[in-house]
DRENLUM-113998 format. One record per atom (N, C-alpha, C): residue number from 1; atom name; x, z, y. Coordinates in Angstrom, 1 decimal. Example, Ala and Ser with C-alpha at 12.3 -4.5 7.8 and 13.67 -1.06 7.14 Angstrom:
BEGIN
@resi 1&name N&xx 13.2&zz 7.8&yy -5.7
@resi 1&name CA&xx 12.3&zz 7.8&yy -4.5
@resi 1&name C&xx 13.2&zz 7.8&yy -3.3
@resi 2&name N&xx 12.8&zz 7.1&yy -2.2
@resi 2&name CA&xx 13.7&zz 7.1&yy -1.1
@resi 2&name C&xx 12.9&zz 7.9&yy 0.0
//
This chain:
BEGIN
@resi 1&name N&xx 237.1&zz -53.7&yy 54.7
@resi 1&name CA&xx 236.0&zz -52.3&yy 55.0
@resi 1&name C&xx 236.1&zz -51.4&yy 56.6
@resi 2&name N&xx 235.2&zz -51.3&yy 57.2
@resi 2&name CA&xx 234.6&zz -50.7&yy 58.2
@resi 2&name C&xx 235.5&zz -49.1&yy 58.0
@resi 3&name N&xx 235.9&zz -48.5&yy 58.8
@resi 3&name CA&xx 236.8&zz -47.0&yy 58.5
@resi 3&name C&xx 235.6&zz -46.3&yy 59.1
@resi 4&name N&xx 234.4&zz -45.9&yy 58.7
@resi 4&name CA&xx 233.1&zz -45.1&yy 58.7
@resi 4&name C&xx 233.8&zz -43.8&yy 59.4
@resi 5&name N&xx 235.0&zz -42.9&yy 58.9
@resi 5&name CA&xx 234.8&zz -41.8&yy 59.5
@resi 5&name C&xx 235.9&zz -41.9&yy 60.8
@resi 6&name N&xx 236.6&zz -42.7&yy 60.9
@resi 6&name CA&xx 237.2&zz -43.0&yy 62.2
@resi 6&name C&xx 235.9&zz -43.6&yy 63.1
@resi 7&name N&xx 235.3&zz -44.2&yy 62.9
@resi 7&name CA&xx 234.5&zz -44.7&yy 63.7
@resi 7&name C&xx 233.4&zz -43.3&yy 64.3
@resi 8&name N&xx 232.7&zz -42.9&yy 63.0
@resi 8&name CA&xx 232.0&zz -41.5&yy 63.4
@resi 8&name C&xx 232.8&zz -40.8&yy 64.3
@resi 9&name N&xx 234.3&zz -39.9&yy 63.6
@resi 9&name CA&xx 234.7&zz -39.1&yy 64.7
@resi 9&name C&xx 234.8&zz -39.8&yy 66.5
@resi 10&name N&xx 235.2&zz -41.1&yy 66.3
@resi 10&name CA&xx 235.3&zz -41.9&yy 67.7
@resi 10&name C&xx 233.5&zz -41.4&yy 68.4
@resi 11&name N&xx 232.9&zz -41.6&yy 68.1
@resi 11&name CA&xx 231.4&zz -41.9&yy 68.6
@resi 11&name C&xx 231.0&zz -40.4&yy 68.7
@resi 12&name N&xx 231.1&zz -39.3&yy 67.6
@resi 12&name CA&xx 231.2&zz -37.8&yy 67.9
@resi 12&name C&xx 231.8&zz -37.6&yy 69.3
@resi 13&name N&xx 233.1&zz -37.6&yy 69.3
@resi 13&name CA&xx 233.9&zz -37.6&yy 70.1
@resi 13&name C&xx 233.6&zz -38.1&yy 71.9
@resi 14&name N&xx 233.1&zz -39.2&yy 71.8
@resi 14&name CA&xx 232.4&zz -39.8&yy 73.1
@resi 14&name C&xx 230.6&zz -39.0&yy 73.4
@resi 15&name N&xx 230.0&zz -39.1&yy 71.9
@resi 15&name CA&xx 228.4&zz -38.5&yy 72.6
@resi 15&name C&xx 228.9&zz -37.0&yy 73.3
@resi 16&name N&xx 229.9&zz -36.2&yy 72.4
@resi 16&name CA&xx 230.1&zz -34.8&yy 72.8
@resi 16&name C&xx 230.6&zz -34.7&yy 74.4
@resi 17&name N&xx 231.7&zz -35.3&yy 74.4
@resi 17&name CA&xx 232.2&zz -35.4&yy 76.3
@resi 17&name C&xx 230.7&zz -35.9&yy 77.2
@resi 18&name N&xx 230.4&zz -36.8&yy 76.7
@resi 18&name CA&xx 229.2&zz -37.2&yy 77.5
@resi 18&name C&xx 228.4&zz -36.7&yy 77.8
@resi 19&name N&xx 227.5&zz -35.5&yy 76.9
@resi 19&name CA&xx 226.8&zz -34.8&yy 77.1
@resi 19&name C&xx 227.2&zz -33.2&yy 78.0
@resi 20&name N&xx 229.0&zz -33.0&yy 77.5
@resi 20&name CA&xx 229.1&zz -31.9&yy 78.4
@resi 20&name C&xx 229.4&zz -32.3&yy 79.9
@resi 21&name N&xx 229.4&zz -33.6&yy 80.4
@resi 21&name CA&xx 228.9&zz -34.2&yy 81.6
@resi 21&name C&xx 228.0&zz -33.7&yy 82.0
@resi 22&name N&xx 226.8&zz -34.3&yy 81.2
@resi 22&name CA&xx 225.1&zz -34.4&yy 81.5
@resi 22&name C&xx 225.2&zz -32.8&yy 81.7
@resi 23&name N&xx 225.4&zz -32.0&yy 80.9
@resi 23&name CA&xx 225.1&zz -31.1&yy 81.5
@resi 23&name C&xx 225.6&zz -30.0&yy 82.3
@resi 24&name N&xx 227.3&zz -30.2&yy 82.8
@resi 24&name CA&xx 227.4&zz -29.7&yy 83.8
@resi 24&name C&xx 227.0&zz -30.2&yy 85.1
@resi 25&name N&xx 226.9&zz -31.7&yy 84.9
@resi 25&name CA&xx 226.1&zz -32.1&yy 86.9
@resi 25&name C&xx 224.6&zz -31.4&yy 86.6
@resi 26&name N&xx 223.5&zz -30.8&yy 85.9
@resi 26&name CA&xx 222.6&zz -30.8&yy 85.8
@resi 26&name C&xx 222.3&zz -29.2&yy 86.0
@resi 27&name N&xx 223.5&zz -28.2&yy 85.6
@resi 27&name CA&xx 223.4&zz -27.3&yy 85.7
@resi 27&name C&xx 224.2&zz -27.1&yy 87.5
@resi 28&name N&xx 225.1&zz -27.8&yy 87.7
@resi 28&name CA&xx 225.8&zz -27.4&yy 89.4
@resi 28&name C&xx 224.2&zz -28.2&yy 90.5
@resi 29&name N&xx 223.7&zz -28.7&yy 90.0
@resi 29&name CA&xx 222.1&zz -28.9&yy 90.5
@resi 29&name C&xx 221.5&zz -27.8&yy 90.5
@resi 30&name N&xx 221.0&zz -27.0&yy 89.3
@resi 30&name CA&xx 220.7&zz -26.1&yy 89.6
@resi 30&name C&xx 221.1&zz -24.8&yy 90.4
@resi 31&name N&xx 222.9&zz -24.7&yy 90.2
@resi 31&name CA&xx 222.9&zz -24.4&yy 91.1
@resi 31&name C&xx 223.2&zz -23.9&yy 92.5
@resi 32&name N&xx 223.1&zz -25.0&yy 93.0
@resi 32&name CA&xx 223.1&zz -25.6&yy 94.4
@resi 32&name C&xx 221.3&zz -25.4&yy 95.0
@resi 33&name N&xx 220.5&zz -26.3&yy 94.4
@resi 33&name CA&xx 219.4&zz -25.3&yy 94.5
@resi 33&name C&xx 219.3&zz -24.0&yy 94.4
@resi 34&name N&xx 219.7&zz -23.1&yy 93.7
@resi 34&name CA&xx 219.4&zz -21.6&yy 94.0
@resi 34&name C&xx 220.6&zz -21.5&yy 95.2
@resi 35&name N&xx 221.6&zz -21.3&yy 94.9
@resi 35&name CA&xx 222.1&zz -21.0&yy 96.5
@resi 35&name C&xx 221.0&zz -21.1&yy 98.0
@resi 36&name N&xx 220.9&zz -22.3&yy 97.9
@resi 36&name CA&xx 219.8&zz -23.1&yy 98.9
@resi 36&name C&xx 218.7&zz -21.9&yy 99.6
@resi 37&name N&xx 218.6&zz -22.4&yy 97.8
@resi 37&name CA&xx 217.1&zz -20.8&yy 98.1
@resi 37&name C&xx 216.8&zz -19.5&yy 98.2
@resi 38&name N&xx 218.2&zz -18.9&yy 97.3
@resi 38&name CA&xx 218.8&zz -17.6&yy 98.1
@resi 38&name C&xx 218.8&zz -17.2&yy 99.5
@resi 39&name N&xx 219.7&zz -18.3&yy 99.7
@resi 39&name CA&xx 220.6&zz -18.0&yy 101.3
@resi 39&name C&xx 219.5&zz -18.3&yy 102.3
@resi 40&name N&xx 218.2&zz -18.6&yy 101.5
@resi 40&name CA&xx 216.6&zz -17.9&yy 102.6
@resi 40&name C&xx 216.3&zz -17.2&yy 102.4
@resi 41&name N&xx 216.6&zz -16.2&yy 101.5
@resi 41&name CA&xx 215.6&zz -14.7&yy 101.2
@resi 41&name C&xx 214.7&zz -15.3&yy 100.1
@resi 42&name N&xx 214.6&zz -16.2&yy 99.5
@resi 42&name CA&xx 213.4&zz -16.2&yy 98.1
@resi 42&name C&xx 214.6&zz -16.2&yy 97.1
@resi 43&name N&xx 213.5&zz -15.5&yy 96.3
@resi 43&name CA&xx 213.9&zz -14.8&yy 94.6
@resi 43&name C&xx 213.8&zz -16.1&yy 94.0
@resi 44&name N&xx 215.0&zz -16.3&yy 93.2
@resi 44&name CA&xx 215.4&zz -17.3&yy 92.4
@resi 44&name C&xx 215.3&zz -16.5&yy 90.5
@resi 45&name N&xx 214.5&zz -16.9&yy 89.4
@resi 45&name CA&xx 215.2&zz -17.1&yy 88.1
@resi 45&name C&xx 215.8&zz -17.7&yy 87.4
@resi 46&name N&xx 216.1&zz -17.7&yy 86.6
@resi 46&name CA&xx 216.7&zz -18.5&yy 86.0
@resi 46&name C&xx 216.6&zz -17.7&yy 83.9
@resi 47&name N&xx 216.6&zz -18.9&yy 83.3
@resi 47&name CA&xx 216.0&zz -18.6&yy 81.6
@resi 47&name C&xx 216.8&zz -19.9&yy 81.0
@resi 48&name N&xx 217.9&zz -19.3&yy 80.4
@resi 48&name CA&xx 218.8&zz -20.1&yy 79.7
@resi 48&name C&xx 218.1&zz -21.3&yy 78.5
@resi 49&name N&xx 218.2&zz -22.4&yy 78.3
@resi 49&name CA&xx 217.9&zz -22.3&yy 77.1
@resi 49&name C&xx 219.3&zz -22.0&yy 75.9
@resi 50&name N&xx 219.0&zz -21.4&yy 75.5
@resi 50&name CA&xx 219.7&zz -21.0&yy 73.7
@resi 50&name C&xx 219.3&zz -21.8&yy 72.7
@resi 51&name N&xx 218.0&zz -22.3&yy 72.8
@resi 51&name CA&xx 217.5&zz -22.5&yy 71.3
@resi 51&name C&xx 217.5&zz -23.9&yy 70.5
@resi 52&name N&xx 217.6&zz -24.9&yy 71.7
@resi 52&name CA&xx 217.5&zz -26.2&yy 70.9
@resi 52&name C&xx 218.2&zz -26.9&yy 72.1
@resi 53&name N&xx 218.8&zz -28.3&yy 71.4
@resi 53&name CA&xx 219.1&zz -29.1&yy 72.5
@resi 53&name C&xx 219.1&zz -29.8&yy 73.5
@resi 54&name N&xx 219.5&zz -29.9&yy 74.6
@resi 54&name CA&xx 218.7&zz -30.2&yy 75.9
@resi 54&name C&xx 217.6&zz -31.2&yy 76.0
@resi 55&name N&xx 218.1&zz -32.2&yy 75.1
@resi 55&name CA&xx 216.5&zz -33.3&yy 75.1
@resi 55&name C&xx 215.6&zz -32.8&yy 74.2
@resi 56&name N&xx 215.7&zz -31.9&yy 73.7
@resi 56&name CA&xx 214.2&zz -31.3&yy 73.2
@resi 56&name C&xx 213.8&zz -29.8&yy 73.8
@resi 57&name N&xx 214.5&zz -29.9&yy 75.0
@resi 57&name CA&xx 213.7&zz -28.3&yy 75.8
@resi 57&name C&xx 214.8&zz -28.3&yy 76.7
@resi 58&name N&xx 215.3&zz -29.2&yy 77.4
@resi 58&name CA&xx 215.6&zz -28.8&yy 79.0
@resi 58&name C&xx 217.3&zz -28.3&yy 79.3
@resi 59&name N&xx 217.6&zz -27.7&yy 79.9
@resi 59&name CA&xx 219.1&zz -27.1&yy 80.3
@resi 59&name C&xx 218.7&zz -25.5&yy 80.7
@resi 60&name N&xx 217.8&zz -25.3&yy 80.9
@resi 60&name CA&xx 217.2&zz -23.6&yy 80.9
@resi 60&name C&xx 216.1&zz -24.3&yy 82.3
@resi 61&name N&xx 215.4&zz -23.4&yy 82.6
@resi 61&name CA&xx 214.1&zz -22.9&yy 83.5
@resi 61&name C&xx 214.1&zz -22.1&yy 85.0
@resi 62&name N&xx 214.2&zz -22.5&yy 85.9
@resi 62&name CA&xx 214.4&zz -22.2&yy 87.5
@resi 62&name C&xx 212.9&zz -22.2&yy 87.7
@resi 63&name N&xx 213.2&zz -20.6&yy 88.6
@resi 63&name CA&xx 211.8&zz -20.4&yy 89.3
@resi 63&name C&xx 212.1&zz -20.5&yy 90.6
@resi 64&name N&xx 211.5&zz -20.7&yy 91.6
@resi 64&name CA&xx 211.7&zz -20.3&yy 92.5
@resi 64&name C&xx 210.4&zz -19.7&yy 93.6
@resi 65&name N&xx 210.7&zz -18.7&yy 94.0
@resi 65&name CA&xx 209.4&zz -17.9&yy 94.8
@resi 65&name C&xx 209.5&zz -18.4&yy 96.2
@resi 66&name N&xx 208.4&zz -19.5&yy 96.6
@resi 66&name CA&xx 208.5&zz -20.5&yy 97.8
@resi 66&name C&xx 207.0&zz -20.6&yy 98.1
@resi 67&name N&xx 206.8&zz -21.9&yy 99.1
@resi 67&name CA&xx 205.3&zz -22.1&yy 99.5
@resi 67&name C&xx 205.8&zz -23.7&yy 99.1
@resi 68&name N&xx 207.2&zz -23.8&yy 99.1
@resi 68&name CA&xx 207.8&zz -25.7&yy 99.2
@resi 68&name C&xx 207.1&zz -26.4&yy 98.5
@resi 69&name N&xx 206.7&zz -27.4&yy 98.2
@resi 69&name CA&xx 205.9&zz -28.7&yy 97.6
@resi 69&name C&xx 207.5&zz -29.3&yy 96.9
@resi 70&name N&xx 207.0&zz -29.2&yy 95.8
@resi 70&name CA&xx 208.3&zz -29.9&yy 94.8
@resi 70&name C&xx 208.8&zz -31.0&yy 95.7
@resi 71&name N&xx 207.2&zz -31.9&yy 95.8
@resi 71&name CA&xx 207.3&zz -33.5&yy 95.7
@resi 71&name C&xx 208.4&zz -34.1&yy 97.4
@resi 72&name N&xx 208.3&zz -32.6&yy 98.0
@resi 72&name CA&xx 209.1&zz -33.0&yy 99.8
@resi 72&name C&xx 210.7&zz -32.4&yy 99.5
@resi 73&name N&xx 210.5&zz -31.4&yy 98.0
@resi 73&name CA&xx 212.0&zz -30.8&yy 98.2
@resi 73&name C&xx 212.5&zz -32.0&yy 97.2
@resi 74&name N&xx 212.0&zz -32.6&yy 95.8
@resi 74&name CA&xx 212.9&zz -33.1&yy 95.0
@resi 74&name C&xx 212.5&zz -34.2&yy 94.9
@resi 75&name N&xx 211.4&zz -35.1&yy 95.5
@resi 75&name CA&xx 210.8&zz -36.3&yy 95.1
@resi 75&name C&xx 209.8&zz -36.2&yy 94.3
@resi 76&name N&xx 209.7&zz -35.3&yy 93.3
@resi 76&name CA&xx 208.5&zz -35.8&yy 92.0
@resi 76&name C&xx 208.9&zz -34.5&yy 91.2
@resi 77&name N&xx 208.2&zz -34.2&yy 90.3
@resi 77&name CA&xx 208.3&zz -33.2&yy 89.4
@resi 77&name C&xx 209.7&zz -32.8&yy 88.6
@resi 78&name N&xx 209.9&zz -31.8&yy 88.6
@resi 78&name CA&xx 211.3&zz -31.2&yy 87.7
@resi 78&name C&xx 210.9&zz -30.3&yy 86.9
@resi 79&name N&xx 210.7&zz -31.4&yy 85.3
@resi 79&name CA&xx 210.1&zz -30.5&yy 84.2
@resi 79&name C&xx 210.8&zz -28.7&yy 84.2
@resi 80&name N&xx 212.5&zz -28.7&yy 84.6
@resi 80&name CA&xx 212.9&zz -27.1&yy 84.5
@resi 80&name C&xx 212.6&zz -26.5&yy 85.6
@resi 81&name N&xx 212.2&zz -27.1&yy 86.5
@resi 81&name CA&xx 211.8&zz -26.3&yy 87.8
@resi 81&name C&xx 210.5&zz -25.7&yy 88.1
@resi 82&name N&xx 210.5&zz -24.6&yy 88.5
@resi 82&name CA&xx 209.1&zz -24.2&yy 89.3
@resi 82&name C&xx 209.3&zz -23.6&yy 90.6
@resi 83&name N&xx 207.9&zz -23.8&yy 91.5
@resi 83&name CA&xx 208.1&zz -23.5&yy 92.6
@resi 83&name C&xx 206.8&zz -22.8&yy 92.4
@resi 84&name N&xx 206.5&zz -21.8&yy 93.2
@resi 84&name CA&xx 205.2&zz -20.3&yy 92.8
@resi 84&name C&xx 205.4&zz -20.0&yy 93.5
@resi 85&name N&xx 204.5&zz -19.7&yy 94.4
@resi 85&name CA&xx 204.0&zz -19.0&yy 95.5
@resi 85&name C&xx 204.2&zz -17.6&yy 95.6
@resi 86&name N&xx 204.1&zz -16.8&yy 94.2
@resi 86&name CA&xx 204.3&zz -15.4&yy 93.5
@resi 86&name C&xx 204.5&zz -15.5&yy 92.6
@resi 87&name N&xx 205.6&zz -14.9&yy 92.3
@resi 87&name CA&xx 206.0&zz -14.2&yy 91.2
@resi 87&name C&xx 205.3&zz -13.2&yy 90.3
@resi 88&name N&xx 204.8&zz -13.8&yy 89.1
@resi 88&name CA&xx 204.6&zz -12.8&yy 88.0
@resi 88&name C&xx 205.1&zz -12.3&yy 87.1
@resi 89&name N&xx 204.5&zz -11.6&yy 86.2
@resi 89&name CA&xx 205.0&zz -10.7&yy 85.3
@resi 89&name C&xx 205.9&zz -11.9&yy 84.1
@resi 90&name N&xx 204.8&zz -13.2&yy 83.7
@resi 90&name CA&xx 205.1&zz -14.8&yy 82.9
@resi 90&name C&xx 206.2&zz -15.3&yy 83.8
@resi 91&name N&xx 206.4&zz -15.1&yy 84.9
@resi 91&name CA&xx 207.4&zz -16.0&yy 85.6
@resi 91&name C&xx 208.5&zz -15.6&yy 85.3
@resi 92&name N&xx 208.6&zz -14.4&yy 85.3
@resi 92&name CA&xx 210.0&zz -13.6&yy 85.2
@resi 92&name C&xx 210.4&zz -13.3&yy 83.6
@resi 93&name N&xx 209.6&zz -13.1&yy 82.9
@resi 93&name CA&xx 209.7&zz -13.1&yy 81.5
@resi 93&name C&xx 211.0&zz -13.8&yy 80.7
@resi 94&name N&xx 211.6&zz -12.9&yy 80.0
@resi 94&name CA&xx 213.0&zz -13.5&yy 79.5
@resi 94&name C&xx 214.3&zz -14.2&yy 80.5
@resi 95&name N&xx 213.6&zz -13.9&yy 81.8
@resi 95&name CA&xx 214.6&zz -14.6&yy 82.6
@resi 95&name C&xx 215.3&zz -13.6&yy 83.5
@resi 96&name N&xx 216.7&zz -14.0&yy 84.0
@resi 96&name CA&xx 217.4&zz -13.2&yy 85.2
@resi 96&name C&xx 217.0&zz -13.7&yy 86.4
@resi 97&name N&xx 217.4&zz -12.6&yy 87.3
@resi 97&name CA&xx 217.0&zz -12.7&yy 88.5
@resi 97&name C&xx 218.2&zz -13.6&yy 89.5
@resi 98&name N&xx 218.4&zz -14.4&yy 90.0
@resi 98&name CA&xx 219.7&zz -14.8&yy 90.1
@resi 98&name C&xx 220.1&zz -14.4&yy 92.1
@resi 99&name N&xx 221.5&zz -14.0&yy 91.9
@resi 99&name CA&xx 221.5&zz -13.8&yy 93.1
@resi 99&name C&xx 222.7&zz -14.9&yy 93.8
@resi 100&name N&xx 223.4&zz -14.6&yy 94.8
@resi 100&name CA&xx 224.2&zz -14.8&yy 95.1
@resi 100&name C&xx 225.7&zz -14.5&yy 95.1
@resi 101&name N&xx 225.5&zz -13.1&yy 93.7
@resi 101&name CA&xx 226.9&zz -12.3&yy 92.9
@resi 101&name C&xx 227.0&zz -13.2&yy 91.9
@resi 102&name N&xx 225.4&zz -13.7&yy 91.3
@resi 102&name CA&xx 225.8&zz -14.5&yy 89.8
@resi 102&name C&xx 225.3&zz -15.4&yy 89.8
@resi 103&name N&xx 225.1&zz -16.1&yy 90.7
@resi 103&name CA&xx 224.9&zz -17.6&yy 90.4
@resi 103&name C&xx 225.3&zz -18.5&yy 88.9
@resi 104&name N&xx 226.5&zz -18.1&yy 88.9
@resi 104&name CA&xx 227.1&zz -18.7&yy 88.0
@resi 104&name C&xx 226.5&zz -18.1&yy 86.5
@resi 105&name N&xx 225.4&zz -17.2&yy 86.6
@resi 105&name CA&xx 225.0&zz -17.6&yy 85.5
@resi 105&name C&xx 223.9&zz -18.4&yy 85.1
@resi 106&name N&xx 223.3&zz -19.3&yy 85.8
@resi 106&name CA&xx 222.7&zz -20.3&yy 85.7
@resi 106&name C&xx 223.8&zz -21.5&yy 85.1
@resi 107&name N&xx 223.5&zz -21.4&yy 83.8
@resi 107&name CA&xx 224.8&zz -22.2&yy 82.4
@resi 107&name C&xx 223.9&zz -22.9&yy 81.5
@resi 108&name N&xx 224.4&zz -23.6&yy 80.5
@resi 108&name CA&xx 224.0&zz -24.1&yy 79.8
@resi 108&name C&xx 225.2&zz -24.1&yy 78.9
@resi 109&name N&xx 225.2&zz -23.6&yy 77.7
@resi 109&name CA&xx 226.3&zz -23.7&yy 76.4
@resi 109&name C&xx 225.8&zz -25.2&yy 75.2
@resi 110&name N&xx 226.9&zz -25.8&yy 75.6
@resi 110&name CA&xx 226.6&zz -26.6&yy 74.6
@resi 110&name C&xx 227.8&zz -26.5&yy 73.1
//
């Protein structure tokens, strides 16, 4: 008979390690994007996803105040990233402003 406890443990560890790799890669991308825009004197805000698994709700939401076109920058729309010409209260609600000093605040805890 198959030892399902051992198989489940192996499966759980495999999935968890891959989830951590995926989250780390995505967060690294968001931080690099934020650094780029901050270095160009643009305002950047981030709201961490603390409530649901990333597969259900993303890693968090990055909002960048700029005139750039998402297709030119990213090649396609990315659900977790918004380019807005003028930030309003709704864009900033629940978010923190990201600066060069706190870019590590862009995170996703798994």
